[in-house]
N, C-alpha and C positions, 0 to 999 in steps of 0.2 A: 520270586525275584531272581534267585540263583539260577533258575531254569531259563529265564529270559536273558540273562547275561551269557550263559553257555551257548544259548541259541545264537545270539548276536556275535559271539567269538567264532562260532562254526560258519555262519552264513556270510559274514563280512568279507573274508578272503575269496570265497566263491563268487560273490557279486563283483568284486574288484577285478578278478581275473577275467570274468565273462565281459566286463566292460571294456577291457583292454583290446579286444579283438576288433577288427575293422575290415570291411569289405573293400575299402578303397586302395588301389594299387599305387597311389601317388607318394606315400611315405611309409617308412617302417621306423621301429624304435631302435634299430641297430645303427648307431651313430647318426640318426636323423638322415637317412639316405633319401634324396629326392629322386624319384623315377619319372620317366616319361616327359622330362623337360629337355628342351633343346637350346643350347647356347650357340649362337652364330656370331662369328667374328670375321671382319674383313681386314686385311693387312696389305698395304701397297709399300714395297720396299722403297725407302728413301723418302716416303710421304708421311705415313703414320706408323712407321715401325721404329722401334727404340728398345734397348735393353732395360729402360725404366718404365716401359709400358706394361703394366701388370693388370690382368683381367681376373677377376674373381669368378670361379666356377663351382657351382654346388656338387658335391660328391654324388655320384650316380646319374648325372645327367649326360645326355649325348652332346658332344662338343663337335662343332663343324667350323673349321677355320679355312677361309678362302685367302690365298696368298698369290699376289702378283708382283712380278719384277718387270717394270716397264722399260728397263734399260739393257737386260741380258738374259739369255737362257739361264736357268737356275735349277736347283733342286733343294728341297726343304726337309728339315729333319726335326722330329719332336723328341727331345731327350727325355729318358726315363720310361717312356712307352715304346721307344725305338721304332718310331713310324716314319717312313720316308715317303715324299710324295712321288719320286722318280723324276726324271728330267722333264722340264717344262719349257717350252719355247718362250722366247722374248714376248712380253705383253700378254701371255696366256695365264690363266688362273688355275692353280693347283688347290685341290681340296683335301685337306687332312680331317678325317672324321674318326671318332673313337668314343668309347664310353669311359667316363671319368670314374674309374674304380680304385685309384690309388690317390691318397692325400699327399700334398706337398707342393713344391714349386717346380714347374717344368718349362724349360726354354724351347722355343722354337727358333731354329737359325737357318741362315742361308748358307749353302755350301760354296756359293760363288764369292760372296762378300765375307763370309765367316762371321758375320755379325749376328748377335741375338736381335730378333725382330719383335719378339713378344714373349712374356712370361705369363704362364697360366698358374694361378694359385688355387689349387683344388682343396676344398675343405667342406 
């Protein structure tokens, strides 16, 4: 009986560790990072933009935000990641794309109106 208990004590951790492995690239156990997902968001300045618009984004996903200012040429900035769209003509669409590798709340703002258009909550 003692031999069986010793065997179980030795084998159980090995079986547990072996079962933790995965061939799937979609998730890892490090903070449950989701990979290969794409979050696409669309913002039109003055239509569906607001400082209280908060979008949840899974950590590790690719984020693609398309922003249009129908009333003026503009430039957009994602705080915390320090990404700028560059100048965009009136009515044209800018795309800010990045990998969500840092958790927290991050604002996207217009340089023309200086208003927060969207808040990304990455977790």
